[in-house]
PLY file of the C-alpha trace (Angstrom):
ply
format ascii 1.0
element vertex 453
property float x
property float y
property float z
element edge 452
property int vertex1
property int vertex2
end_header
-6.97 -86.28 -199.12
-3.57 -84.58 -199.13
-4.80 -81.43 -197.40
-6.77 -83.30 -194.84
-3.71 -85.48 -194.02
-1.60 -82.40 -193.72
-4.20 -80.86 -191.38
-4.45 -83.97 -189.21
-0.73 -84.26 -188.97
-0.39 -80.63 -188.08
-3.05 -80.82 -185.44
-1.34 -83.77 -183.67
-1.14 -83.01 -179.93
2.26 -83.12 -178.33
1.04 -85.81 -175.92
0.17 -88.30 -178.68
2.32 -91.45 -178.86
3.25 -91.41 -182.51
5.23 -94.55 -182.25
2.01 -96.61 -181.54
0.58 -95.32 -184.85
3.73 -96.39 -186.60
3.64 -99.84 -185.11
0.02 -100.28 -186.15
0.80 -99.40 -189.76
4.04 -101.37 -189.83
2.50 -104.55 -188.35
-0.38 -104.60 -190.89
2.04 -103.83 -193.70
4.29 -106.71 -192.68
1.30 -109.07 -192.72
0.29 -107.91 -196.14
3.74 -108.20 -197.64
4.15 -111.66 -195.87
0.94 -112.93 -197.55
2.01 -111.70 -200.97
5.44 -113.36 -200.55
4.27 -116.68 -199.07
1.59 -117.39 -201.67
2.90 -120.02 -204.05
0.31 -119.89 -206.85
0.35 -122.31 -209.74
-2.25 -123.18 -212.38
-3.14 -126.19 -210.12
-3.74 -124.32 -206.89
-2.21 -122.26 -204.06
0.54 -123.48 -201.79
2.78 -121.91 -199.16
6.39 -120.89 -199.95
7.47 -121.84 -196.42
6.38 -125.43 -197.09
8.28 -125.43 -200.41
11.42 -123.99 -198.80
11.42 -124.98 -195.14
14.71 -123.20 -194.61
12.81 -119.92 -194.77
10.64 -120.72 -191.70
13.00 -119.00 -189.28
12.06 -115.71 -190.96
8.61 -116.02 -189.35
10.29 -115.13 -186.07
10.71 -111.65 -187.51
7.75 -111.40 -189.89
4.99 -112.85 -187.73
4.05 -109.50 -186.18
0.40 -109.92 -185.37
1.26 -109.87 -181.64
2.53 -106.32 -182.17
-0.87 -105.20 -183.53
-2.73 -106.70 -180.56
-0.18 -105.18 -178.20
-0.91 -101.74 -179.79
-4.64 -102.47 -179.50
-4.31 -102.94 -175.78
-2.47 -99.62 -175.39
-5.15 -97.82 -177.52
-8.11 -99.43 -175.82
-6.84 -98.51 -172.36
-6.44 -94.90 -173.29
-9.75 -94.75 -175.08
-11.80 -96.30 -172.35
-10.28 -94.07 -169.71
-10.83 -91.03 -171.90
-14.49 -91.86 -172.21
-14.83 -92.36 -168.48
-13.37 -88.87 -167.87
-15.69 -87.27 -170.45
-18.82 -89.03 -169.11
-18.40 -89.31 -165.32
-22.20 -89.26 -164.95
-22.78 -92.03 -167.45
-23.95 -95.51 -166.38
-21.68 -98.49 -166.79
-23.98 -99.66 -169.63
-23.92 -96.51 -171.61
-20.16 -96.03 -171.32
-19.57 -99.60 -172.39
-21.91 -99.42 -175.38
-20.38 -96.06 -176.46
-16.88 -97.50 -176.15
-17.74 -100.55 -178.21
-19.39 -98.50 -180.96
-16.57 -95.99 -181.23
-13.80 -98.59 -181.17
-15.47 -100.89 -183.66
-16.57 -98.31 -186.27
-13.22 -98.19 -188.08
-13.02 -102.00 -187.90
-16.53 -103.14 -188.79
-17.71 -100.53 -191.35
-15.04 -101.47 -193.92
-15.37 -105.13 -192.98
-19.14 -105.07 -193.58
-18.59 -103.45 -197.00
-15.96 -106.14 -197.85
-18.30 -108.89 -196.83
-21.29 -107.48 -198.80
-19.21 -106.85 -201.97
-17.56 -110.19 -201.92
-20.83 -112.05 -201.03
-22.61 -110.44 -204.01
-19.71 -111.20 -206.32
-19.51 -114.78 -205.12
-23.23 -115.34 -205.60
-23.12 -113.89 -209.13
-20.12 -116.01 -210.12
-21.74 -119.18 -208.88
-25.12 -118.42 -210.47
-23.29 -118.06 -213.77
-21.69 -121.48 -213.28
-18.28 -120.30 -212.30
-16.30 -121.01 -209.14
-13.73 -123.43 -210.38
-9.91 -123.16 -210.68
-8.29 -120.01 -209.28
-11.68 -118.37 -208.94
-12.80 -121.08 -206.56
-9.59 -120.86 -204.61
-10.05 -117.06 -204.32
-13.63 -117.48 -203.04
-12.40 -119.84 -200.34
-9.35 -117.93 -199.29
-10.10 -114.26 -199.62
-11.94 -114.23 -196.31
-9.23 -116.00 -194.24
-7.66 -112.76 -192.86
-11.02 -112.09 -191.10
-9.91 -114.32 -188.20
-7.86 -111.39 -187.05
-10.96 -109.15 -187.01
-12.72 -111.71 -184.85
-9.93 -111.83 -182.29
-9.70 -108.11 -182.21
-13.46 -107.85 -181.60
-13.00 -110.02 -178.51
-10.20 -107.79 -177.26
-12.31 -104.68 -177.54
-15.29 -106.39 -175.78
-13.16 -107.60 -172.88
-11.24 -104.37 -172.39
-13.30 -102.93 -169.48
-13.07 -105.97 -167.17
-9.48 -106.79 -168.08
-8.43 -103.21 -167.60
-9.85 -103.37 -164.08
-7.78 -106.49 -163.43
-4.75 -104.68 -164.79
-5.31 -101.65 -162.54
-5.57 -103.95 -159.50
-2.84 -106.52 -160.22
-0.60 -105.03 -162.93
1.80 -107.63 -164.15
-0.11 -110.24 -162.11
-3.08 -109.98 -164.51
-0.77 -110.73 -167.42
0.75 -113.62 -165.42
-2.68 -115.04 -164.78
-3.53 -115.11 -168.52
-0.11 -116.49 -169.37
-0.44 -119.18 -166.69
-3.78 -120.14 -168.15
-2.18 -120.56 -171.51
0.47 -122.81 -169.99
-2.22 -124.95 -168.33
-4.07 -125.29 -171.61
-0.92 -126.55 -173.44
-0.12 -128.95 -170.62
-3.67 -130.38 -170.81
-3.41 -130.52 -174.57
0.03 -132.11 -175.06
0.61 -133.97 -171.76
-2.91 -135.09 -170.85
-4.41 -135.31 -174.32
-7.56 -133.44 -173.34
-9.56 -132.87 -176.52
-10.64 -129.40 -177.70
-9.02 -127.60 -174.72
-6.49 -126.03 -177.09
-9.15 -123.66 -178.45
-9.10 -121.81 -175.11
-5.83 -120.34 -176.08
-7.42 -118.19 -178.74
-8.53 -116.20 -175.72
-5.69 -116.74 -173.19
-2.74 -116.13 -175.60
-4.09 -113.19 -177.46
-5.59 -111.52 -174.39
-2.25 -111.90 -172.60
-0.56 -110.00 -175.46
-3.33 -107.42 -175.31
-2.66 -107.02 -171.57
0.93 -106.05 -172.37
-0.55 -103.02 -174.07
-2.24 -101.98 -170.84
1.17 -102.20 -169.15
2.70 -100.06 -171.97
-0.08 -97.44 -171.48
0.85 -97.11 -167.79
4.61 -97.05 -168.49
5.19 -100.33 -166.67
7.42 -102.06 -169.28
10.75 -100.92 -167.72
13.15 -103.59 -169.10
12.27 -104.31 -172.70
15.66 -106.04 -173.32
14.93 -108.52 -170.51
11.43 -109.09 -171.99
12.73 -109.64 -175.47
15.51 -111.97 -174.26
13.21 -114.00 -172.05
10.62 -114.39 -174.84
13.22 -115.36 -177.43
14.96 -117.92 -175.23
11.62 -119.43 -174.04
10.28 -119.65 -177.62
13.48 -121.27 -178.70
13.49 -123.81 -175.89
9.78 -124.70 -176.55
10.47 -125.29 -180.23
13.70 -127.16 -179.61
12.51 -129.46 -176.84
8.69 -129.31 -177.01
5.95 -130.28 -179.49
5.92 -126.98 -181.15
6.82 -126.37 -184.85
9.52 -123.90 -185.96
7.23 -121.71 -188.05
5.18 -119.04 -186.24
2.57 -119.05 -188.95
0.33 -121.92 -189.96
1.66 -124.49 -192.43
-0.40 -126.74 -194.68
-0.79 -130.26 -193.41
1.00 -129.80 -190.04
-0.33 -131.63 -187.05
0.42 -128.76 -184.64
0.22 -125.10 -185.55
1.57 -122.23 -183.46
-1.22 -120.00 -184.78
-4.48 -122.01 -184.97
-5.00 -122.31 -182.16
-2.28 -120.19 -180.62
0.34 -121.98 -178.44
2.60 -121.05 -175.58
5.38 -120.79 -178.13
3.50 -118.03 -179.94
2.97 -116.24 -176.63
6.68 -116.32 -175.97
7.22 -115.06 -179.48
4.93 -112.21 -178.71
7.01 -111.35 -175.63
10.19 -111.16 -177.74
8.46 -108.96 -180.34
7.07 -106.58 -177.71
10.40 -106.25 -176.05
12.14 -105.70 -179.40
9.77 -102.92 -180.54
10.04 -101.24 -177.17
13.84 -101.11 -177.54
13.32 -99.25 -180.84
10.91 -96.67 -179.38
13.38 -93.83 -178.72
15.04 -93.72 -182.19
11.63 -94.20 -183.89
10.12 -91.32 -181.86
12.91 -88.97 -183.06
12.24 -90.00 -186.64
8.49 -89.40 -186.29
9.14 -85.84 -185.31
9.91 -85.14 -188.89
6.79 -83.64 -190.55
7.04 -85.64 -193.79
7.50 -88.94 -191.99
4.64 -88.27 -189.61
2.26 -87.25 -192.50
3.12 -90.57 -194.23
2.11 -92.45 -191.06
-1.12 -90.49 -190.68
-2.05 -91.09 -194.27
-1.32 -94.80 -193.95
-3.29 -95.11 -190.70
-6.31 -93.66 -192.41
-6.52 -96.59 -194.87
-4.65 -99.41 -193.18
-7.68 -101.59 -192.38
-9.11 -101.11 -195.89
-5.80 -102.18 -197.42
-5.63 -105.20 -195.10
-9.10 -106.33 -196.09
-8.56 -106.09 -199.79
-4.93 -107.11 -200.21
-5.72 -110.76 -200.99
-8.28 -109.65 -203.53
-5.57 -107.69 -205.24
-3.11 -110.55 -205.10
-5.51 -113.05 -206.61
-6.50 -110.43 -209.18
-2.97 -110.20 -210.31
-2.47 -113.96 -210.64
-5.88 -114.22 -212.41
-4.79 -111.60 -214.95
-1.54 -113.34 -215.47
-3.28 -116.61 -216.21
-5.79 -114.86 -218.50
-2.96 -113.33 -220.46
-1.10 -116.64 -220.62
1.78 -115.33 -218.59
3.79 -118.26 -217.31
3.68 -118.89 -213.62
7.09 -120.39 -212.73
7.53 -123.21 -210.20
7.51 -121.70 -206.71
10.95 -120.87 -205.37
12.63 -121.33 -208.75
15.02 -118.68 -210.07
12.29 -117.48 -212.50
9.75 -117.37 -209.68
12.05 -115.14 -207.52
12.76 -112.92 -210.52
9.07 -112.35 -210.92
8.47 -111.44 -207.31
9.10 -107.70 -207.60
6.65 -107.34 -210.55
3.97 -109.34 -208.77
4.24 -107.34 -205.59
4.31 -104.01 -207.51
1.14 -105.00 -209.42
-0.58 -106.20 -206.20
0.30 -103.00 -204.45
-1.08 -100.90 -207.35
-4.34 -102.87 -207.40
-4.61 -102.60 -203.64
-4.19 -98.82 -203.96
-7.05 -98.77 -206.45
-9.27 -100.72 -204.13
-8.35 -98.47 -201.21
-9.32 -95.42 -203.31
-12.71 -97.05 -203.97
-13.45 -98.16 -200.44
-11.43 -95.94 -198.05
-14.37 -93.70 -197.21
-15.95 -96.54 -195.18
-12.94 -96.53 -192.77
-13.82 -92.99 -191.63
-15.88 -93.22 -188.43
-19.37 -91.75 -188.54
-20.09 -88.70 -186.36
-21.51 -89.57 -182.95
-25.17 -89.00 -182.34
-25.80 -86.15 -180.00
-27.33 -87.11 -176.60
-31.13 -86.97 -176.78
-31.18 -86.98 -180.65
-33.73 -89.24 -182.35
-32.49 -92.73 -182.26
-30.01 -92.04 -179.41
-29.74 -94.92 -177.09
-29.02 -94.02 -173.47
-31.45 -96.47 -171.91
-30.60 -99.26 -169.53
-29.68 -102.47 -171.25
-27.46 -100.76 -173.83
-24.39 -102.55 -172.46
-25.84 -106.11 -172.83
-27.18 -105.26 -176.25
-23.76 -103.99 -177.40
-22.09 -107.10 -175.94
-24.55 -109.30 -177.83
-23.84 -107.41 -181.02
-20.15 -107.73 -180.54
-20.56 -111.53 -179.97
-22.56 -112.02 -183.07
-19.95 -110.04 -185.06
-17.20 -112.13 -183.55
-18.97 -115.50 -184.47
-19.88 -114.11 -187.85
-16.44 -112.97 -189.02
-14.69 -116.00 -187.55
-17.19 -118.32 -189.28
-16.68 -116.49 -192.56
-12.94 -116.74 -192.20
-13.33 -120.51 -192.02
-16.01 -121.24 -194.60
-15.24 -118.65 -197.27
-17.58 -117.72 -200.13
-17.06 -120.91 -202.10
-19.96 -123.36 -202.32
-22.64 -120.72 -201.53
-25.22 -122.54 -203.57
-24.11 -126.01 -202.35
-24.63 -125.20 -198.57
-20.99 -125.55 -197.72
-20.31 -125.22 -194.02
-17.32 -125.12 -191.63
-17.26 -126.03 -187.92
-17.10 -123.11 -185.56
-16.87 -124.30 -181.95
-18.45 -127.61 -183.05
-21.33 -125.76 -184.78
-21.68 -126.01 -188.65
-21.75 -122.43 -190.01
-22.53 -121.49 -193.62
-21.47 -118.29 -195.37
-24.99 -116.82 -195.46
-25.41 -117.50 -191.69
-22.02 -115.92 -191.01
-22.90 -112.81 -193.07
-26.22 -112.48 -191.25
-24.50 -112.69 -187.83
-21.91 -110.07 -188.84
-24.49 -107.62 -190.17
-26.96 -108.23 -187.28
-24.26 -107.87 -184.68
-23.03 -104.62 -186.17
-26.54 -103.17 -186.23
-26.93 -104.03 -182.56
-23.61 -102.40 -181.63
-24.60 -99.28 -183.62
-27.99 -99.10 -181.97
-26.70 -99.57 -178.43
-23.81 -97.08 -178.85
-25.71 -94.18 -180.39
-26.02 -91.13 -178.19
-22.61 -91.25 -176.70
-22.06 -87.61 -177.58
-18.34 -88.07 -177.71
-15.85 -90.15 -179.57
-14.39 -92.90 -177.38
-10.79 -92.54 -178.39
-7.72 -90.35 -178.28
-5.42 -92.99 -179.94
-6.70 -94.81 -182.96
-6.77 -98.64 -182.81
0 1
1 2
2 3
3 4
4 5
5 6
6 7
7 8
8 9
9 10
10 11
11 12
12 13
13 14
14 15
15 16
16 17
17 18
18 19
19 20
20 21
21 22
22 23
23 24
24 25
25 26
26 27
27 28
28 29
29 30
30 31
31 32
32 33
33 34
34 35
35 36
36 37
37 38
38 39
39 40
40 41
41 42
42 43
43 44
44 45
45 46
46 47
47 48
48 49
49 50
50 51
51 52
52 53
53 54
54 55
55 56
56 57
57 58
58 59
59 60
60 61
61 62
62 63
63 64
64 65
65 66
66 67
67 68
68 69
69 70
70 71
71 72
72 73
73 74
74 75
75 76
76 77
77 78
78 79
79 80
80 81
81 82
82 83
83 84
84 85
85 86
86 87
87 88
88 89
89 90
90 91
91 92
92 93
93 94
94 95
95 96
96 97
97 98
98 99
99 100
100 101
101 102
102 103
103 104
104 105
105 106
106 107
107 108
108 109
109 110
110 111
111 112
112 113
113 114
114 115
115 116
116 117
117 118
118 119
119 120
120 121
121 122
122 123
123 124
124 125
125 126
126 127
127 128
128 129
129 130
130 131
131 132
132 133
133 134
134 135
135 136
136 137
137 138
138 139
139 140
140 141
141 142
142 143
143 144
144 145
145 146
146 147
147 148
148 149
149 150
150 151
151 152
152 153
153 154
154 155
155 156
156 157
157 158
158 159
159 160
160 161
161 162
162 163
163 164
164 165
165 166
166 167
167 168
168 169
169 170
170 171
171 172
172 173
173 174
174 175
175 176
176 177
177 178
178 179
179 180
180 181
181 182
182 183
183 184
184 185
185 186
186 187
187 188
188 189
189 190
190 191
191 192
192 193
193 194
194 195
195 196
196 197
197 198
198 199
199 200
200 201
201 202
202 203
203 204
204 205
205 206
206 207
207 208
208 209
209 210
210 211
211 212
212 213
213 214
214 215
215 216
216 217
217 218
218 219
219 220
220 221
221 222
222 223
223 224
224 225
225 226
226 227
227 228
228 229
229 230
230 231
231 232
232 233
233 234
234 235
235 236
236 237
237 238
238 239
239 240
240 241
241 242
242 243
243 244
244 245
245 246
246 247
247 248
248 249
249 250
250 251
251 252
252 253
253 254
254 255
255 256
256 257
257 258
258 259
259 260
260 261
261 262
262 263
263 264
264 265
265 266
266 267
267 268
268 269
269 270
270 271
271 272
272 273
273 274
274 275
275 276
276 277
277 278
278 279
279 280
280 281
281 282
282 283
283 284
284 285
285 286
286 287
287 288
288 289
289 290
290 291
291 292
292 293
293 294
294 295
295 296
296 297
297 298
298 299
299 300
300 301
301 302
302 303
303 304
304 305
305 306
306 307
307 308
308 309
309 310
310 311
311 312
312 313
313 314
314 315
315 316
316 317
317 318
318 319
319 320
320 321
321 322
322 323
323 324
324 325
325 326
326 327
327 328
328 329
329 330
330 331
331 332
332 333
333 334
334 335
335 336
336 337
337 338
338 339
339 340
340 341
341 342
342 343
343 344
344 345
345 346
346 347
347 348
348 349
349 350
350 351
351 352
352 353
353 354
354 355
355 356
356 357
357 358
358 359
359 360
360 361
361 362
362 363
363 364
364 365
365 366
366 367
367 368
368 369
369 370
370 371
371 372
372 373
373 374
374 375
375 376
376 377
377 378
378 379
379 380
380 381
381 382
382 383
383 384
384 385
385 386
386 387
387 388
388 389
389 390
390 391
391 392
392 393
393 394
394 395
395 396
396 397
397 398
398 399
399 400
400 401
401 402
402 403
403 404
404 405
405 406
406 407
407 408
408 409
409 410
410 411
411 412
412 413
413 414
414 415
415 416
416 417
417 418
418 419
419 420
420 421
421 422
422 423
423 424
424 425
425 426
426 427
427 428
428 429
429 430
430 431
431 432
432 433
433 434
434 435
435 436
436 437
437 438
438 439
439 440
440 441
441 442
442 443
443 444
444 445
445 446
446 447
447 448
448 449
449 450
450 451
451 452
């Protein structure tokens, strides 16, 4: 591993935007650390530290960094799709699209599929043996919750080609159109009381942030300080005078969440974050010229998705071991609880590292099938087939993030767009969708990417 990282780092082209790689790792790392810190686990269940200590909620304006990851995704997707178009000028729209989907989703869905299969098998075994209560039951329900992010990211990849065309034609106007749609949704939701309309902002808010990545790829974010200031002031005004909560992450029992579904306040928060990270680009770029720093980023990028998928498994494993060993779990936010935080995080990090060592190989993309090789798919219809596969994956991982693995034998379901979805159905959609994406994208002959997602 060390030698391969050194080789990859040494082979980095001068044109590569190293800061984007750093942002990807840093944003996922912040999410992992945030989850470990916010979990308020007691023998009776799992709560949220931000609900126990509401005074900490302003910290979410710094630590809720998922918009940065989606912004980075927009940048990477734009470069990757354009790179594929240059390498395959003779390819049909269908074949280019299917190759793009397969290449972009490999490092996302291969480790996700393994995670789903391992946890599905473990959950089934536990429940067949009569377990599934207490912290084990909580773990089975909650360990899949971060998969919502995978689902949203899938949608961003799938919509990249048409939205990139809009960006190339209208520039900031394309972003303004998506942002305007998000405004309209919140007006209909809060002022007119239109039911269910708020779920449209899962698309409008996150795709608007993704569109900012296109603008970054074309060097069109010229005034990051203005962007950050406008976003911060707008988010503050919306929270102070509107129906939006202070926290930029979901809170248990709240009537309105800025995250699920996303709100206009979260979009403004995304603007502030994008502007802020752009202001830090020059000093960060100088730091990344140092070989040791860059090697660290390269190594972290190679396992970031695996670590993200398994970090809650590690956290619950630590708490489970503490309960099994009769280690006292202090009351959340007490002095003893805070004193225990460094140890819990260190143990969770160590266990996550072990899980990464076990599963990191699945994050490495498979080699592309050569054109004309057996099983290569260059036929017409590859684009719709890939789109269908991506849609099934999207529905599967979102459904699984909602229903979890608890109640497998009881037929437990959760509502996904008003449709009851069980864990077995969600797993089947995820696996079936990935197989369709793989089938449609084989035979591309090139890797669709010059900047990792």
